[in-house]
N, C-alpha and C positions, 0 to 999 in steps of 0.2 A: 641241205647243208651236208658237206662230205665229212667223213670220219675224222680227218685231220683237224678241221675247224671245231668239231664237237669236242675233241680232246683238249684243244687249246682253251675253249670256253670253260670246260669243266675245271681245268687247272687254274684258270683265272679266278673262278668263283671260290675254289678251295683256298686260294691264297688270300682273297679278300676276307673270307670268313675267319681265317687264322689271324690276320692282322686286326680285324675287328674285335676278336676275342682277347687278343693281347692288349689292345687299347683299353678295353673294358676292365681288364684286370688292373692295369696301371692306374686308371682313373677311378677304380673301385666302384664301377657302375654295376648294378645288379645284373646277373645273379651272384657276383662276387662282392662280398661284404668286407669292410675293414674290421680290424680287431682293435677294440678300445685299449687304452693304457690306464692302469691303476696308478694314481698319483698320491703322494704322501698326504696332501691336504684333504683327500676324499675319504680316507679310512677312519674307522672308529678310533678315538684317542685311547680307549681302554685296551686296544690291542698292543699298546706299548711302543717300543722303539721302531720308528719308521724305517731306519736303516736295515733292520732285520726283517720286519714284517712285509714291507712292500715287495722286495724280491721274492719272498715266499708266496705271497698272494698272486703275483704275476705268473709264477710257475704253475700253481695249482688251478687257477681259475679257468673255467670253460672259455674257449676262444669266441667271444661275443663282442659286439660293437660298444655296448654300454655296461657299466657297473655302478652299483650304489651300495651304501653301507648304512645300516640303522643301528644306533647305539642304545643300550638300556643300562640304567644304573639305579641303585637304591641302597642307601646306607642308613641304618638305625642304630640304636644302642646295642641291640642284641643280634642284628642281622647285617649281612652285606651281600650285595649282588651286583654283578656287572656282566654285560654280554654284548655281543655284536652279531648282526645278521648281514651276510653278504649276498646281494642279489645281482642277477644278470637278466635283463628283460623281465619276465614274469616268474622267474625261477630262483629259488633260494639255493645257493650252492655251498654256503658255509655258515655255521653257527658256533659261537663260543659262549661259555658262561663260567663265572667264578663265584663261589659262595663258601661260607663257613662249613667245615666238617670237624669232627672230633679230633682233638690233638693226640690222644693216646692211640693204642693199638699197634699194629704192625703193617708192613707193606701188604702182606697177604690178606689181612682183614680189610684194609682199605681197597685193595684191588677187587675183592669179592663183595664189597659194600658200595661206597660212593662212586667208585670207578667202574663198577661191573657193567653198566650200560654203555660204556665207552670203549671197552676192549673185549676181545673174545677170551673170556676166562676159561672156557671149556677146553680149549686146545692151546697149551702153552707155546706151540710152534707158531701160532698166529700173532703173537705180540712179543715185543722186546721190552725189557726193563731198561730205563735210563736214569741218569742223575748220579753224580759222584758223591754227594753228601749222604751220610747214613740216615739223616733225619728228613731227607727229601725223597719223595717217591714219584716215579714217572713211569708210564707205560705207553707204548705206541703200537698200533697195528696198521693195516692197509689204508684205512680212511679215518682213523680216530686216534686221539691222543689225550692223555690225562696226566696232570702233574699236581702234587700236593706239597705245600711247604708250611712249616710252623709259623704261627702268627702271634697269638697272645697266650702267654703261659698262665696268667691269672684267671683267664676265662676258658682255658683249656681248648683253644681253637686253632684249627688249621684253615688255610685257604686251598680249596681244590678247584683247579681250572680244567675244563674239558673243551675239546675242539672236535667238531664233526664235519667232515667234508662230504657233502651230499653228492655233488657232481664235480668233475674235474676236467682238466684239459684233455686227459686220456681216459675216458670213462670205461673203456674195455681193457685196460691194462691188466696184466696177470701177475706183475711183479710188485715189489714194494717201492715203487717209484717216488712216492712223496713222503716217506717217513721223516726225513730230516726237515722238510718244510713244516710238517705238522708239529714236530718238536719245537721248532723255532717260534711258531705261532703260540703254542701253549706256554713256553717259558717266558716269552715276552709279555703275554697277557698276565701271567702270574706275577711277574715282577712289577708291572703297573699296579695291580690290585694290592700287592703287598705294601706299597707306598700309600696308595689311596685309602686303604683301610687303617692306616696308622699302626701297622704291626710292629711289635717291639722286639721280636726274635729275629736274628739275622736271616737274610735271604741268601740261600746257597743252592745253586742248581748246577 
């Protein structure tokens, strides 16, 4: 076979390979996998407003074919708990929980107490305070958020909601890419819990 025919054959094979790869991508044939879509009917109800939560989850979730959500709740005379676990394949990427904490104190005592596991209290530059109401406390960092709202004055109780993003769509990000989404998830979950627990104090975030 002469050199001209060899070049033509090589070019044809390269073109066929490229076309095959493009077709595989369009048809989502392995090794290219499709990315699943998180729908309102699939999420935990205790995450709250689907209009706020679904866009936040779609933004932060790892790009995988399938997602599932497991809800937890428990309410007694003196206790309240609700939580949600978000999974993709065999990996948990998100966890939320809401429970009673003490009504009194200050933002600083709450931040260094109930919220201390959720934000980096050692370095103030690593978290931001949010919440416009003076009696509502919120803090958010790169992968965590916590919010606390008054609930029952007679029992001196607040509800504190925490959100932890274990894995995200951009696991190696170095900026604060998902802070607003974490705030949205925390405040929406807190609002749901406030109604679910029968809180008598106003919800203001």
